[in-house]
C-alpha positions, 0 to 999 in steps of 0.5 A: 547761645542762650548759655553765653558766659563772658564771667569765667573769662575775666579771672584772666584778665592778667593773660588778656592784659599781657597778650595784648602788650606782647603783641605790641612789643611784636608788631613794634620790632617787625615794624622797626625791622621791616622800614629799615629794610625796606629802606636798603631795600628801595636804596638798593632797588634805585642803586642801579647796581645789577647784583644789588637789584637782582637779590632785592628783586629776588628777596621780596618776591620769595617773602612777599609769595611764600606764607608768613608762617612759613618763613617763620618756622624757617627760622625758629625749626629750622636755624637750630640745625644749622647751629643758630637757636632762637626762642620764640619771641626773637624768632618771630620779631626777625621772621615777621620784620623780614616779611614787613621789610619786603613790602615796605621795599615796594612802597618805599620804591613805589613812593621814590618813584613818585616824585617827578625828574623835574622837580628833583631838577629844579630843586638842584637848579637851586642849589640845594645839595643832595641831602637837601634835596633828599629832605625837603623836594623828595621826602615830604611828597614820597611820604605823602604818597606812600603814608596810606600803603604803610598804615595799611601794612603795619594794621597787616602786622599787628593782626599777622602777630597771632601766627607767632602763636604758633612757636609759642609766642604769649601773644594775644591768640595764644592766651587766648587758645590759653584760656580757652584750654582753662575755661572750655568757653570757645565761643567767647574766647575768640570772640573776645579775642577778635573783639580786641584785634579789632578795637586795636586796628579800628584805634590805629587806623583812626590814630594814623589818620589824625596823624596824617592830617596833621602831618600832611596837611599842604596842599597837593601839586596840580 
């Protein structure tokens, strides 16, 4: 440990920044895709349609109980055999979207189920339309109930983008591996990569905490 030297790492500053940017881009795309899938999945689970419910349940169980890395490999390595070849970044983004969507399906479902039926019936008695009921009666408390789970899952997804390095996506962990192969300073490289991941995670947790305090300031019902 007396021979630690981080100085050679700064020659690759551009690679570090590109890795961080790619990580954030991959996270953003996966979040957008996952939120869309989660909303569709929660809608299907609450529709009461037996076929839609079974398909959605199967999707959630399979994705949540298999490694995300295998899901990335299936899309990147198996789909070309079926005639669909995707570059590394889109393949990873799609796989992580599917992965994130399975968790968001359950999070959205639990949020909607947390709203008492009596609260919805009270809104209906006031003459609110279905959209007004959803917009003013269901959505605000449901979002507050699931907000901590959503933000925690976001941070976990961001950290999980490191798996995309296994299909040569130039995200942060892949950049660290490249820099390690050039500098042979493994401890310093991965210590710095760990510090960057930690810094991003703490930043987003603090940012989400601040947003939550501003967005959900009304008192909870008793």
